[in-house]
N, C-alpha and C positions, 0 to 999 in steps of 0.2 A: 558559503552559499548552499542552500538546500533546494534541489531540483527534483520534482516528482516526475517520473515517467509513467504515464497513465494512458488508458484507452477506454472507450465506451463499451467495447466488446472484446472477448477473448480471440486470440489467433491473429491479431493484426501485426505482430512483430514487436510488441512492447519490450519483452525481455531481450530480444535481439539487439534493440537499440540501447537498452540500459547496459548490457554487457560490453558492447563496443565502446560506448562512451566512457565506461569505467576504465577500459584499457588505455584510452588516449588522453583522458583528462590529466592536466598537470597536477602533481601530488601536493599534499596528501589527499587521497581519494577514499571515501567510504561508500560501500554499496549496501543498502539495507533492503533485503528481500522481504517485503511486507505482503506478498501473496502467500499468506500463511496456510491456506488450504492446499496449495500445491507449489511449494517453493522449489525452484529448479536452477537458480543461479549456480549453486554448488556443483551441478552436473557438468558445467562448462569450465569452472574455475578451479575445482578440486582444492578447496582451501584446507589448510591445517587448522583443525578446531582446537582452540586454546581454552575455551570456557563454555559451560552449559548452565542454564538457569531455568528452573521450573517457573512457570507462570501460574499464579493462583488468584482466585477471587474469593472474598469472604461470603460464606453462605450461612443462613440461620440454622441453629440447632435448638430445638425446643426442650425446655425442662418441664416435663409433664406434671411434676409435683407443684410447680409454681404457676403454670399456665391456668388462667381463669376462663379461657375460651371467650374472650370479649369480642374478638373479631377485628380489633384495631389493625393488626398486622396484615391480615388478608384484604381488608378494605383499602389499605394504602397501596398494596402491591399491584401495579398495573400490568405485570407480567404473569399474574396468577400463579406465582411460585408458592403461595401458601393458601391453604383452604382450612377454614375453621368449621369443625363439625361439633355436634352437641357434646361429644365425649373426648375429642382430641383435636389437635391442630396438626395438619399434615404439611410437610415441606417437600416440594419437587425441586431438588437442587439443579437439575438441568435447565430449568426455566429461570433461575435466579440470575440477576445481572449484578449482584454484589453491591447494591447502593447503600445498604446498611440502614435504610429507613425503618424497617420493621423492628429492629432492636431498639431504636430510639423512641418509637411510639408505644412500645409495650409497657403498660402501666404496672405490671407485676415483676418486671425484670426477668422474664422467663426465657428470653431469647439471647443466646450467645452466638458469636460469629466464629466459624471454623473455616480454615482454608481448604479450597478444592482446586486441584490441579486441572487446568484447561489446555495447557500447551507447554512448549519449551522454546527457549531462545538459545541459539548457538552463536558464539563469536569466534572468528578466525581470521586468517590472512592468506593471500595468494598473490605472489609476484608484485608485492608492494601495495595491493589493494586490501583494505580492511573490510571484512565482510561480516555482517550481522544478519541472521535469518531466523524467522519464527516458524514454528510448526504446530498447527492445531492438533490437539490430541484426538485420537480416533473416537468417533461418536459424539464429539462436541460440536456445538453450533454457534457458540459465542465467539466471534472472530475479533472484534475490536480490542479486548484486553490483551490479546497476544500481539496485535499490531502496535498497541501503545507500548508494550514492553520492549519490542524491537526498537522503536524510535527513542525510547529512554536510554538505550545503550549507545546512541550516537555521541561522538565526541565533538567538541568545538574545534573550529579551524578547518580550512581547506574546503573541498567540495563534498557534499553529501548527496548521493544519488539514491532515490527511493524507487524501487521497482514495486509499483502499486498493484493491487488486485484489479482485474478487469471489471468493467461495468461502472455503475454510478450508485451503488448501494451504500449503506453505512460503512462497509469495509473500505471503499474507495475514499470516503470522507475522512475516516480515521487515519489513513495513510497520507493524505494530502494536506489536511488543514495545517496551517502554520508554515507551509513551504514558501520560499521566495518566488518560485516560478514553476510552471508545469509544461512538460512536453507531451502533447497528445499525439499518439501514434494511431494512424488510421489507414484505410485503403480505399481506392476509388471505386467502391461498389455501393449499391443502395443500402445494404446493411451497415457498411462502414460510415456512410454519410449520416444515416439515422442515429447511430450511436455516438458519432462525433457531436451532433447537435445536443444530445443529452449531456455529454461530458462538458461541453462549453457552458451550458446552463449551470451545471453543478459548480464549476469553477467560478462563475460569476457570483453565485451565492456565497462562496468562500472568499471572494475578493482576491483571487490569485491570478496574475497575468499568465497567459498561455501562448504557446506557438504550436505549430503542427509539423509533424514529420509524416510525409506521405510514403507509405510502403507499397511495394508492388506497383510502382508507377508504370503506366503503360497499358494496364488492363482497365476495364470498366469505361467510365466516361469522365467528363469534366465538371460534374456537379459539386464535388468537394472543393475544387478551385473556385467555383462561383460562390459557394457558401462562405468560404474564407474571405473572399474579396468583399462580399456584402457585409460581413461582420468585422471587417478590418483586422483579421487574424493573419499573421504572417506564416506562410509555409516555408519553414526554415531549411528543409532538405527534402529531396525526393530520392528514395531508394528504388532502383529499377527492379522489374520483375525478372530476376535472373536465376536460372536453375542452380547455378553454382552456390548461391546463397542458401537455398534450401538444402542442398547436399551437405554444405559445411555444417549447418545447424543440425541436420540429422546425424552427423558423425560426432556431435558434441564439441564442435569447434566454435570459438568466437569469430564472428565474421570479419572483424577488423584484423584478426591474426591470419585468417585463411586467405583473404584476398587483399593484396597490397593496394589496389585501386580503391577499395572500399575503406581501407584504413585512412586514406587521404580524405575521403568524403566525411568520415566521422571526425577526423581532426579539424576539418573546416567547420563542422557542426558544433564541436566543442568550443572552438574559438568564438563563434557567434553567440553561443549561450553565455559565455563569460564576458562578452562585450557589454558595457553599461548601456549602450544605445539600444540594445535589443529589448530591454525591459525598462526603458528610461522612465516610464510613467510610474514605476514602483520605486519611490525615492528611498525606501528603507531597506532595500536589498542589501544583504550582507555579502560583500565581495570576499573572495578567497584571501586568507591571511598570507 
């Protein structure tokens, strides 16, 4: 079963929930850190890294001797990664999305594709948890290829937890599409509610069933409860606004390890997530082997 832990905004406790669920889920468990611009699961789990893989995308290289400067390639590219001038065709590799269309429309065969490294994927393990994390290269802006590379390293069987990037941009879509279910972590504040609404709409587009985990319960107001009731979304757990949770996180500890009572809460949450009744409307969910 593939479960994405997501949030409409940063700072809601998404990674806190993902880490504790990884700790208490029945094995085998895989944790994919797809927040590739700022991966941080490793700071808490301290995995032993067993493999590293460069993530590359194909970018065009122009053979100036063969290029007739017809403009077919630059006309096709919606990202403006190529510009055709009277005396040369210029490539801006940082803008290229690696679709390969330019080389296919070039009538003179002047475009070859060469790999460009945009990030790295690391595989490892920690206390029975298999961990895969991606890291975007410094200065790069193209996130989805690195996320896709992380997800391609997932193995079949057991539970796969995806720690998704915050927000509802293409990065979140890349991390979430194809998942069996999503856990949306939010907080009872106006910002939390606004971004929860955006995340729910995004998951509806993807056709992925979702539940909510309410973090810092006890602050703010009840508008998140009202929204979930109106949209028929289950609030599966409420994590209290407890200073000890913040202190444990600040010290680099997994909350389920640091606080025994919270471990019980996360064990109950894990049991509910694996219960077929929780996502009964999704008939094709793959249950743990």
